Each structure stands twice: as structure tokens, then as C-alpha cells.
C-alpha positions as CSV (number, residue, x, y, z in Angstrom):
1,M,0.0,0.0,0.0
2,V,1.3,3.4,-1.0
3,Y,0.2,6.7,0.6
4,L,0.3,10.0,-1.4
5,T,-0.4,13.3,0.3
6,R,-1.2,16.7,-1.3
7,L,-1.0,19.9,0.7
8,E,-3.3,22.8,-0.2
9,H,-4.1,26.1,1.6
10,F,-7.1,28.3,2.1
11,N,-8.3,31.2,4.2
12,A,-11.8,31.3,5.7
13,A,-13.8,33.0,8.4
14,H,-16.3,31.4,10.8
15,K,-18.0,31.7,14.1
16,L,-18.7,29.0,16.6
17,Y,-22.1,29.8,17.9
18,N,-25.1,27.6,18.9
19,P,-28.3,29.5,18.2
20,N,-30.1,27.5,20.9
21,W,-27.9,29.0,23.6
22,T,-27.6,32.5,25.1
23,K,-24.8,34.8,24.1
24,E,-23.3,34.2,27.5
25,K,-23.4,30.4,27.2
26,N,-21.8,30.6,23.7
27,E,-19.0,32.9,25.0
28,E,-18.5,30.5,28.0
29,V,-18.2,27.4,25.7
30,F,-16.5,28.9,22.6
31,G,-14.7,32.0,24.0
32,V,-13.4,34.4,21.4
33,C,-14.5,31.9,18.6
34,A,-18.1,33.1,19.3
35,N,-17.2,36.6,18.2
36,E,-20.3,38.2,16.6
37,N,-18.0,39.6,13.9
38,W,-16.5,36.3,13.0
39,H,-12.8,35.4,13.0
40,G,-10.5,33.8,10.4
41,H,-7.9,31.1,9.9
42,N,-5.2,30.3,7.4
43,F,-6.0,26.6,7.0
44,E,-3.5,24.0,5.8
45,L,-5.2,21.0,4.2
46,F,-3.4,17.6,3.8
47,V,-5.2,15.1,1.7
48,T,-3.8,11.6,1.7
49,V,-4.9,8.9,-0.7
50,K,-3.8,5.2,-0.8
51,G,-3.6,2.4,-3.2
52,T,-1.2,0.4,-5.4
53,P,0.9,2.2,-8.0
54,N,0.0,1.7,-11.6
55,A,2.5,-0.7,-13.3
56,D,2.8,1.6,-16.4
57,T,3.3,4.9,-14.7
58,G,4.6,4.0,-11.2
59,F,2.0,6.5,-9.9
60,L,-0.7,5.8,-7.3
61,M,-2.5,8.6,-9.2
62,D,-1.4,11.7,-11.1
63,V,-0.9,14.3,-8.4
64,K,-2.1,17.0,-10.8
65,I,-5.5,15.3,-11.0
66,L,-5.6,15.0,-7.2
67,S,-4.7,18.7,-6.9
68,K,-7.5,19.6,-9.5
69,I,-10.1,17.5,-7.5
70,I,-9.2,19.3,-4.2
71,K,-9.1,22.8,-5.8
72,E,-12.4,22.3,-7.7
73,H,-14.4,20.6,-5.1
74,V,-13.0,22.0,-1.9
75,I,-10.7,25.1,-2.2
76,K,-13.0,26.9,-4.6
77,K,-15.9,26.4,-2.1
78,L,-13.9,27.5,1.0
79,D,-11.2,30.0,0.1
80,H,-12.0,33.5,1.3
81,K,-15.5,32.4,2.3
82,N,-17.5,32.6,5.5
83,L,-18.0,29.0,6.5
84,N,-21.2,29.7,8.3
85,L,-22.9,31.5,5.4
86,D,-21.2,30.6,2.1
87,V,-20.5,26.9,2.2
88,D,-23.3,24.6,1.0
89,F,-21.9,21.4,2.6
90,L,-21.7,23.1,6.0
91,A,-25.3,24.4,6.0
92,G,-27.1,23.6,9.2
93,K,-23.9,22.3,10.9
94,M,-21.7,23.8,13.6
95,C,-18.7,25.1,11.7
96,S,-16.0,23.4,13.8
97,T,-12.8,22.2,12.3
98,E,-14.0,18.7,13.0
99,N,-17.2,19.1,10.9
100,L,-15.2,20.9,8.2
101,A,-12.8,18.0,7.9
102,I,-15.7,15.5,7.5
103,G,-17.3,17.8,4.9
104,I,-14.1,18.0,2.9
105,W,-13.8,14.2,3.0
106,N,-17.3,14.0,1.5
107,Q,-16.5,16.5,-1.2
108,I,-13.4,14.5,-2.4
109,V,-14.4,10.8,-2.2
110,P,-16.9,10.8,-5.2
111,H,-14.2,12.2,-7.5
112,L,-11.3,9.9,-6.9
113,P,-10.4,7.5,-9.7
114,S,-11.0,3.8,-9.5
115,G,-8.4,1.9,-7.3
116,V,-7.6,5.0,-5.2
117,Q,-9.0,5.4,-1.7
118,L,-9.1,8.5,0.5
119,H,-7.0,7.6,3.6
120,C,-7.0,10.9,5.6
121,V,-8.0,14.5,5.7
122,K,-5.7,16.4,8.0
123,L,-6.8,20.0,8.5
124,Y,-4.7,22.5,10.4
125,E,-6.7,25.4,11.9
126,T,-3.6,26.9,13.5
127,P,0.0,25.7,13.7
128,R,-0.9,24.0,17.0
129,I,-4.4,22.7,16.4
130,Y,-5.4,20.2,13.7
131,V,-8.0,17.5,13.0
132,E,-7.5,14.2,11.3
133,Y,-10.4,12.4,9.8
134,F,-10.2,8.8,8.4
135,G,-13.7,8.4,7.2
């Protein structure tokens, strides 16, 4: 089994806020992340696929195709967007990094070529905080 990882980057704003709670409860649980005026992150996205290299090319998959899939189905939807307001696959969900990683996974899986499996979505919210999702 070979693992291939592509790194992409995007910037986005969001707010962690449960509408069923009071402002005070949201601030207690989410702190500054509940800021009414949003806050932003410079996200680093690592997408790892796995499989067996093709005998003719030696590639698991063409990394340009992997990059195109990520850019078209993820980065284009997220970069310089408000995750709470602008992103269809997060509608009705808490815009946590955990839910974002799951949503990114679901955006990529249908577009991978036959014989290639998505292994992991690793999403850095900050240099010290990241989420890994393995499906």
C-alpha cells in the first residue's frame, strides 16, 4: 500500500455559535471563537490517498489530478469564504474544524479514480491545532 499526500491552503472565516444558547453560554463554551463579527484562519489541508501504484506509470495517481479535485471541489468552495454563510456542505452544521474535515472528505471521495481510496483528511486550523479524519 502506498500513501500519497497533497498539501493545499485556504483562508476562511467562521463563528462557533449555537443559536439555541444564550450569548453568554456561547461565550462561555466557545470563547473568542463566538465573536459576533467572525474570525478567520489560514487553513492547511493535507489530503492523503492510498492504493497500489500503476504498473505503467509508477504513480498511485497523477498528483495534478488530485490537486485539481481538491481545488475544484474544496478550495473553490472554501477559500476566502464565510464557512457559516457561504459553504453549502456546512449548511445547518456547527462550523467546527472537525465538521469541516468531515465535509471536505465527503467532497473529495466521489471524485477519486478507481483503485484510489481516500485515507485521511488532516486540517490545520492553526499551527498548533489540527484535526485528522479517516472516514
